[in-house]
C-alpha positions as CSV (number, residue, x, y, z in Angstrom):
1,M,-136.1,258.7,131.9
2,Q,-135.2,255.5,130.2
3,T,-137.0,254.6,127.0
4,I,-138.4,251.1,126.2
5,L,-139.5,250.0,122.7
6,V,-142.5,247.7,122.8
7,V,-143.1,245.7,119.6
8,E,-146.3,243.7,119.8
9,D,-148.9,243.4,117.1
10,D,-151.8,242.4,119.5
11,K,-153.2,245.8,120.5
12,N,-154.5,244.7,123.9
13,T,-151.3,243.1,124.9
14,N,-149.3,246.1,123.6
15,Q,-151.5,248.4,125.6
16,V,-151.2,246.4,128.8
17,I,-147.4,246.2,128.6
18,T,-147.2,249.9,127.8
19,E,-149.4,251.0,130.7
20,F,-147.5,248.8,133.2
21,L,-144.1,250.2,132.0
22,K,-145.3,253.8,132.1
23,D,-146.7,253.3,135.6
24,A,-143.2,252.1,136.6
25,G,-141.8,255.3,135.4
26,Y,-140.5,254.5,131.9
27,N,-140.9,256.3,128.6
28,V,-142.5,253.8,126.2
29,L,-142.6,253.8,122.4
30,S,-145.1,251.3,121.1
31,V,-145.2,249.8,117.5
32,F,-147.1,247.0,116.0
33,D,-144.9,245.6,113.2
34,G,-141.2,244.8,112.5
35,E,-140.6,247.5,110.0
36,A,-141.9,250.2,112.2
37,A,-139.8,248.8,115.1
38,E,-136.6,249.2,113.1
39,T,-137.5,252.8,112.0
40,V,-138.3,253.9,115.5
41,F,-135.2,252.2,116.9
42,Y,-133.0,254.0,114.4
43,D,-134.6,257.4,115.0
44,N,-134.6,257.3,118.9
45,K,-132.3,256.5,121.8
46,I,-133.7,253.2,123.0
47,D,-132.5,251.7,126.3
48,M,-134.4,248.4,126.0
49,A,-136.7,246.5,123.7
50,V,-139.6,244.1,124.3
51,L,-140.2,242.1,121.2
52,D,-142.9,239.7,120.0
53,I,-141.6,237.1,117.5
54,M,-144.6,236.7,115.2
55,L,-144.9,240.3,113.8
56,P,-146.2,241.6,110.5
57,K,-143.6,242.7,107.8
58,Q,-140.5,241.8,109.8
59,S,-140.3,239.0,112.4
60,G,-139.1,239.7,115.9
61,L,-136.0,237.6,115.2
62,E,-135.2,239.9,112.3
63,V,-135.7,243.0,114.4
64,L,-133.5,241.4,117.1
65,K,-130.8,240.8,114.5
66,Y,-131.1,244.4,113.4
67,I,-130.8,245.7,116.9
68,R,-127.7,243.6,117.6
69,S,-126.0,245.0,114.5
70,L,-126.1,248.4,116.3
71,T,-126.1,247.9,120.0
72,N,-126.1,245.4,122.9
73,I,-129.0,247.0,124.8
74,P,-131.2,244.5,126.9
75,V,-133.9,242.8,124.8
76,I,-136.7,240.6,126.1
77,M,-138.4,238.3,123.6
78,L,-142.0,238.0,124.6
79,T,-143.9,235.4,122.5
80,A,-146.4,232.5,122.4
81,L,-143.7,230.3,120.7
82,G,-142.2,228.2,123.4
83,D,-140.5,225.5,121.2
84,E,-136.8,224.7,121.8
85,Y,-135.7,225.7,118.3
86,T,-137.1,229.2,118.5
87,Q,-135.7,229.8,122.0
88,I,-132.2,228.6,120.9
89,K,-132.4,230.8,117.8
90,S,-133.3,233.8,120.0
91,F,-130.4,233.2,122.3
92,D,-128.0,232.7,119.4
93,L,-129.0,236.2,118.4
94,Q,-128.2,237.3,121.9
95,V,-131.6,237.9,123.4
96,D,-131.3,238.6,127.2
97,E,-134.6,237.1,128.3
98,Y,-137.2,234.8,126.7
99,V,-140.7,235.1,128.2
100,T,-143.6,232.9,126.9
101,K,-147.2,233.9,126.9
102,P,-149.4,234.1,128.9
103,F,-147.3,236.2,131.3
104,S,-147.6,238.5,134.3
105,P,-147.2,242.2,133.4
106,A,-146.0,242.9,136.9
107,V,-143.3,240.2,136.7
108,L,-142.4,241.5,133.2
109,V,-141.8,245.0,134.8
110,K,-139.5,243.4,137.4
111,R,-137.5,241.6,134.6
112,V,-137.2,245.0,132.8
113,E,-135.9,246.6,136.0
114,A,-133.4,243.9,136.7
115,L,-132.0,244.0,133.1
116,L,-131.7,247.7,133.0
117,K,-130.0,247.8,136.4
118,R,-127.3,245.3,135.1
119,A,-126.9,247.4,131.9
120,A,-126.5,250.7,133.8
121,P,-123.9,253.1,132.4
122,I,-120.4,253.4,133.9
123,N,-120.4,256.0,136.7
124,N,-117.0,255.2,138.2
125,T,-114.1,257.5,137.7
126,V,-111.5,254.8,137.0
127,L,-111.9,252.5,134.0
128,S,-109.7,249.5,133.1
129,I,-109.3,248.4,129.5
130,G,-107.1,245.4,129.6
131,N,-103.8,246.6,131.0
132,I,-104.8,250.3,130.3
133,V,-106.2,252.4,133.2
134,V,-108.1,255.6,132.5
135,D,-108.7,257.9,135.5
136,F,-111.4,260.3,134.4
137,S,-111.1,262.4,137.6
138,A,-107.4,262.9,137.2
139,Y,-107.5,263.0,133.4
140,T,-104.7,260.5,133.1
141,V,-104.2,257.3,131.1
142,S,-101.6,254.7,131.9
143,K,-100.5,251.4,130.4
144,D,-98.7,248.9,132.6
145,D,-98.4,251.7,135.1
146,R,-96.6,253.9,132.6
147,P,-98.3,257.2,131.6
148,L,-99.7,257.6,128.0
149,D,-99.9,261.0,126.4
150,F,-103.6,261.7,126.1
151,T,-105.2,265.1,125.5
152,T,-108.2,266.3,127.6
153,K,-110.5,266.0,124.6
154,E,-109.4,262.4,123.9
155,I,-110.2,261.5,127.5
156,D,-113.5,263.3,127.3
157,I,-114.4,261.3,124.2
158,L,-113.4,258.0,125.9
159,K,-115.6,258.9,128.9
160,F,-118.6,259.6,126.6
161,L,-118.1,256.4,124.7
162,A,-117.7,254.3,127.8
163,E,-120.8,255.8,129.4
164,N,-122.7,254.6,126.2
165,E,-120.9,251.3,126.1
166,G,-122.4,249.0,123.5
167,K,-124.5,251.7,121.9
168,V,-123.8,253.4,118.6
169,V,-123.2,257.2,119.0
170,S,-123.0,259.5,116.1
171,R,-120.3,262.0,115.4
172,G,-122.8,264.7,116.0
173,Q,-123.5,263.3,119.5
174,I,-119.8,263.2,120.3
175,L,-119.4,266.8,119.1
176,D,-122.4,268.0,121.2
177,N,-121.3,266.2,124.3
178,V,-117.6,266.8,124.2
179,W,-117.2,270.1,122.3
180,G,-120.6,271.6,123.1
181,L,-123.7,272.6,121.1
182,D,-122.1,275.7,119.8
183,T,-119.0,274.0,118.4
184,V,-117.7,274.9,115.0
185,S,-115.8,271.6,114.8
186,S,-116.7,269.1,112.2
187,D,-117.2,265.3,111.8
188,R,-113.6,265.2,110.5
189,T,-112.4,266.5,113.9
190,V,-114.1,263.6,115.7
191,D,-112.6,261.1,113.2
192,T,-109.1,262.4,113.8
193,H,-109.5,262.2,117.5
194,I,-110.8,258.6,117.3
195,K,-107.9,257.7,115.1
196,N,-105.4,259.1,117.6
197,I,-107.2,257.3,120.6
198,R,-107.1,254.0,118.8
199,K,-103.4,254.4,118.0
200,K,-102.6,255.3,121.6
201,L,-104.7,252.5,123.1
202,D,-103.4,250.0,120.5
203,S,-106.7,248.1,120.6
204,D,-110.0,247.8,118.7
205,C,-112.3,248.8,121.6
206,I,-113.8,251.6,119.4
207,A,-115.7,250.1,116.5
208,T,-116.8,252.1,113.5
209,V,-120.4,251.7,112.4
210,K,-120.5,252.7,108.8
211,N,-122.5,255.8,108.0
212,V,-123.6,256.0,111.6
213,G,-120.8,256.7,114.1
214,Y,-118.8,254.7,116.7
215,R,-119.4,252.1,119.4
216,F,-117.3,251.3,122.4
217,V,-117.4,247.5,122.4
218,V,-117.3,245.2,125.4
219,R,-114.6,243.0,124.1
220,C,-111.5,244.4,122.6
221,D,-108.0,243.3,121.5
222,A,-106.2,244.8,124.4
223,P,-104.7,242.1,126.7
224,G,-106.3,241.3,130.1
225,T,-110.0,241.8,131.0
226,P,-112.0,243.5,128.2
227,L,-113.6,246.2,130.3
228,E,-113.8,246.6,134.1
229,A,-115.1,249.6,136.0
230,R,-113.5,249.9,139.4
231,Q,-114.4,251.9,142.5
């Protein structure tokens, strides 16, 4: 079940949005100010956020900036401010949708569904990163049709990062998903594998988020298209 963070200080509006999203089958975390939003976002795996702009403690634009420092999940700005400057500022901070109040909760749910569908994780078995092709089913990596020497674990790490493209994943999450919950490996093991993957790919597709973990970024320094999933 996908989790949506709703940040709206008006209790009635927050409740309406929350109920409509829950009825649509989403898990919803509701908060009423910007500081709480950042805390909840950091402590939970959030798939999407719906933000008001005029919030206590931290504005919605500040929360959006914080979210974008960590991930590129879909974000809808929901606000009574319809002026051009605020809209431009929101899009400069990479908001995905800008919805002005009053709004239709039913239409909002459809916007949420459309954005989440476009942001769905990679499920294909072949991934292209520039001129590099990773075949997850065959466990092979090639560059310009020439094979690269990748270990099974390195390909498993690449797959996990690609499935969470744009999201920050911790070393612990990588250990749990690649080595298993009972692993005796350490964060140092993850760092070593990431270092080797970067060297072999010769690109910056895996970004380090200090004190948090790693993020597979959409655009990288490998030549060709940044990231393309193929059937």
